[in-house]
N, C-alpha and C positions, 0 to 999 in steps of 0.2 A: 314416149307419149307421158305428157304431165298429168297428173291427177289435179282435180280442182282444189284451189287454195284460197280459204276464206281468211282475208286480211283486214284486221280492224285498224284504222288510220284515227289516230287521237288528235285533237286539235284541227278538225276538219275545217274549220273557218279560216285558220291562219294561212299566211301565205306558204308556210313550209308545207302543211296538210294538204294544201290544194296542188301544190307541187307533186308530192307523192302520188295523189290521185292520177295526175295526168301522166306522169312517168309510168305507172301501173297499166294504165290504158294503151299507152304508146308500146308497153312491151308485148302485147298480144299473147301473153302466158294465160292460161285459163284461171283467172282470179275473180273472185267475188269480192268487191271493195264494200266492206261496212265502215260508213262514215260514223264518226263519234265526235260529240263536243258536248260542252256543258250547258248550252243554251240553244234554243229552235232557231234563233235569227242568226245562222251561220250558213252561207251559201251552199256549201259542199254536202251539207246534210240531204240536200234535195237533187243531188247530182249522182250519188253513189248508187251502187245496186240495193244497198240497204242502209239503214241509219237508225241510231239509237241515241239518246242521251245519257251521258255518264256524270258522276258525281265529280267535283273538284277534288283532285287528290288529297288535299290538305285537309278535307272534311273528315270528321268524324266517322268512323266505320268504312271509309272510301276502299280500303284494300279487300274487305270481305265483299263489298257490292261490286266492286270490278272483277273479282275472280268469279264470282256467281254470274255475271254477265259473260265472260269468256268461255265458261262452260256451257252455259244456256244457249249462247250463239254458235257454239262449236267453231270457235275462233282458232285457226292454224297459226296465225303470225300476227304479232302487234307491231306496228310500225309508229314511232312517236312524231307527230307532227306538231307538237305544242313544246315549245323550251321549257314551259311550267311543270310538265309532266314527265321530264327526263330523269331528273332525280330519283322521282319516286319509283319508276319504273327499273331503274339501276338498282337501288336499293333491294327491291323487293322480286328482282329477277329470279332467282333460284326458287324461291317460294311459290311464285306464281307458275313457273313452269312445271315444277313438280306436283303441284295440286290441280293444274288444268290440263297439261299436256301441250299448251300454247307457247310457242318460240316468242320470246321477246327480244325485240333488236335494240338493245341499249347497251353501251360500254360499261366498263367497271366503274363502280362508284368514285374511286380517287380520281379516275379521268374525267368523269362527268364535274365534280367540283373543281379540278383544275380549269376545266373550259369555261365554266360558268363564272369564274372569278377571274377578271381582268389583271389583278394583281398577281395571282397565282399563276396565270398565264405567263406573265412576264418573267416570274422567278423561276419556272420551269425551263422556258428558253434559255435564261441566262445560266442556269445550273448544267444545261447540257450543251453549253459552248455554242449556242445557236444565236442567230441575230435577234435583237429584241429592242423595243423602244424603252429608255430608262424610265423607271416609274417612281413615285415616293407617295407613301402614305402619310398625309398631314395629320396631327394631333388636333389642330385647330387653324383658324383663319390665319393666324400671325405665322405658324409654320409653313402654310401653303405660299403666303406672300413672300417669305423670306427664299423659298427654294424657286419661286417663279422669278424672283429678281435675279438670283444666282444663274438660272438657266436662260433668262431673256424671254420676253414676250414675243410672239404668242406661245402659250403653252395649252396643253388638253386638260380640261377638268372633266372627268367622267365618273359615274358610279362604277364601283368593283363588279356590280351584277346588274345586268340589264341586257337588252337586246334592241334592235330597230333604231339605234342612235338616240334612244330615250336618255335624257339627263347626260348628253354628251355636248361639251361646249368648247369652241375655239375661243380661249381667252386672251384678250389682245392688251388689256392693261390692269391695273389694280381695282380701278373701280368696277370693272367687269367681273373681276375674280370675287370681290366682295358682294357683288349683286347675286351671282350663281351659287357661290359656296353653300350658303344657308339652306339651299333648296335642292342641293344635290346629296342623294342618300349614300352612304359609304363613301364619300368621296375620295378620288386618287387623282394625282397629278401626273401627267406624261409628257415626255418630250415630244414636240411636233416632228414627225418624220417627213412628212409633206402635207399640204394642204388639199383636202378635197376640192374639187372643180366640178362645174356643171359640163367639161368636156371629157372625153375619153383620155386619159392621160397616165396618171402613175397608179391608181387604185386598182387592184386585182382580187378576184375571188377564185380561190382553188381548191382542189380536193384530190385526196387520194382513197384508195379502196383497199381493205386488208381482207385477204381471203381466210377461210377456215384454217389453212395449212401455213398462215403467217406471211404469204407472199404479198407486196405492195404493188397495187396496179394503179396506172397513171403515171403522171399527175394529169388532171384536167386543169386547164389555166383559162381565165377570161379577164379581160380589161373591162372595167365597169365604171357608169357613174351612178350616185345613189340619190334618190328622191324619197324622203319620208322614211329613211332607214332600209329602203328596199333597193335593190338592183334595177336600174331603170333603162339603161342603155348597155347592153352586153355584146362585147366583141370577142369571139372565142377564134383562136389562133394557136399556132406553135409557138410559144413563148418559152424557148429552151433555157433561158437564164435563170428559170425558176425551178427546173427540174432537181438540181442537186438539194436545194433546201427543203423543197417539199419530201422528197425522199427521206431526207435526214429527220424531219419531224415525224413522219409517219414511222420510221424506224424506232425513234426514241419514245413513242407514245404507245401505251397500251389501249387498244380500241378494237371494235368489230364493225366489219361495213365501211361506213363512210366517215371520213374526217374533213372537215371544212376549215379552211385557213384564209383570213382575209390579211393583205399585205401591202405595202408601198413599195415600189421599184424606185430605189434612189440611186444617186450617183455612185454609192458605195455599195450597191447590189440590193437585192429584196431585204425588206424588213418586216416580218409579221406583228401584226398588233392584237389579232383576235383568233382564237381558236374554238370551234364548235364540234364536239363529238356526237354529232347527229347528221341528219339530211339538211340540206338547205334551202333557203328561198328561191335559189335558182336550179334546184333538182329538175324542173320540167325542162329548162334550157339545155343542161347538161344532156338529159335523156335524148332531147331531139337532135344533138350533135353527135350522139354515139356513146356518151358516157352514162348510161342508165343505172344507177345506184340502186333503186328499188328491185329492179330487175335482176341486177347483179346478185344483191342479196338473197332473192328467192331461189335464183338458180343455185347459188352455192350453199347458203347456210339451210334452206329448206328442202330443196331438191337434191342437194348434196353433189351437185355437177362440179367438174372441174371446168374453171374459167380462165380465160387469159385476157392479156390487154386487149380492149376494144379499139376499133380504129376510131379516132376523133376527128370529126370533120370540122371545117372552119366556116365563119359566117358571122351575121350579126342577129342579134335579139333585140326587139323594139317592144317595150312594155306598153299596155294600155289597158284601160278600165273595161270591165265586162259585167254585165248583169245576168242574173238568174232570176227567171219569172215564175211565179207560182200564182195561178189564176183562180179568182173566184173564193178567196179565203181571207179572214181576217188575222192579223198577227197574233191574236190570242187563241186563235184556232189551230195555228200551224202545229202538225204532229211528224215530227222526223220519222221516216219509215212507213207513213201513210200517204203524205202529199208528196208530190214529185214535180220539181222545177224543169223549166226549159230554157235554152239559151238560143237566141235568135241569131240566123246567119247573115249579120249585117252585111258582111264584105263579100 
């Protein structure tokens, strides 16, 4: 018999935060979901069991305020739904847990820094003898153009830090490089592994799960298309050619719970290009097909149950837009935790 667990999900309005919500609901564990975000116009604030507004983690005094919230709301577990919150909770994990008794699901700081930086990710993979996409940090536009000419166009120009395909460009010639370079913060060049397409082809989103005793469960693997930085069509199947690499990455990296990897499957084999030491935007998809990472996290890290590799089913997930309706209220009157939204059964 499981006791009730109060889980606070940060970044409730993000795709990751909403995925955590859905996966927790799907698990049927006795969970009270406390949705948290920095602004009231975020849909999941009106679909959780309870809701609160939290300060931006970079704001002055945020650590004290967040600690007070966790104590006041009697939060058992924090699950991070916003990539902007992850480093904060990794840095302050020990202090928060000591002062509040709340379990914080965040990887070690060094791991978060590697995963948040695409250059450090490539260097981590290279240093561990794993496949990687060659990368270069240009000091200026001239250096970027020189390397792009050496590699041959197209090349990837991307920011070292960022998510959801923001500031990611497939650069096809020098003119396009010059156009995009100045507007790309912390620019990095990366060799093209394969080009993304609107069809299910060579791009994959995968994950492994690390238990309290260090076992690696999975991997979960899915082929996908991407729209606006989000997995849009997702095909879940047994892609055995990815297993060895995913287990090797999981064994080489220090993390807890979920580790999410984006990769391309090439003629030479799978090549990862991004690692996220957190839950994924496809968390709900994974949960539906049997790899429920929030549930595994609670069972293993909170309830201290032994867990084994789940049975992962196959199938297709097709994303679509949904609305949360909060009736008879103006935007400036919205109060998370007071107002409740509904979702219509359209289909």
